[in-house]
N, C-alpha and C positions, 0 to 999 in steps of 0.2 A: 236177394238172398246172401250175400257176399256181407253185405253189411252187418245183416239181421246174426249172423253166423260167430262173427268178428266180435260183437256186441255185448253176444251173452261169455264171452272169453277176458272182455276189460277190465271187470273188479279182479279177477284172479291174477292180470299179467301188472294191470297198476299195484294188488300187494305189493308183487314181490318185488316190483322196482322199486318199493319204499324200502321193503326187505333191506336190499341189496345196497341200501345206500345211506340209511338211517346210522347215524353219531358218526359218520367218516367226516374227519375233518381235510381230507384230500380236495384241494381246489378242481383236478378234476371231476369229482363227481358232486361239489357244488352245480359248476357248469352246464352237467348231464340235467342236474334236479331244475336249473334252469331253462334249459329246452326244454323236459317233458311240460314246465309250465306256460312256454310259450304255444305247445301243442294244443293244450287245452283252450288257450284263448284263442287261438285260429280255428280250431275244431267250430266255438263258440260264435264267433263272427260269421264265419259259415254254413252256421244252422244244420250240422252233419247230427249232432247230439241236441236233444234237449238239456234246457240249462241246467235240469232237476237233477238227469242227469252226471252230468256233467261234475255239477257239485259236489255229486256222491265220489264222482272218480277220486277230483282233488284232494276230498277230504281221506279218501283211503289211503293215496301215493302222499300225504303230508303228514299219516300217520294218527289222524285226528278221530277216527273211526276205525274198528274191529271188523273183522267179515265174519259173519255168519259159522262158516267152517274152519278157523282159526280163530281160537281162543288165543293162545301163545302162540306167536308164527315163527317158526324154523323153517329159511330154505337156505340152502347152499347156493352162492354165487361165485361162478366161476369165467373169472374174465380172461378171453380170449383174445 
């Protein structure tokens, strides 16, 4: 049940991560992007999510597709 609840919020979370790192030349943000992509690969290896679902999340994270809810994405990101 927890996995199902987590799966429903993953597209929004992934899109927010994309918005927070897009256009940044910061090395730290580049490393974060690589770590997120490594998580996608691990989830695929472990068969946690279907390949189709993971491809959709990767495309959202890379900004290759827009979400249904957001035409123009505007999210404020605060580093704590």
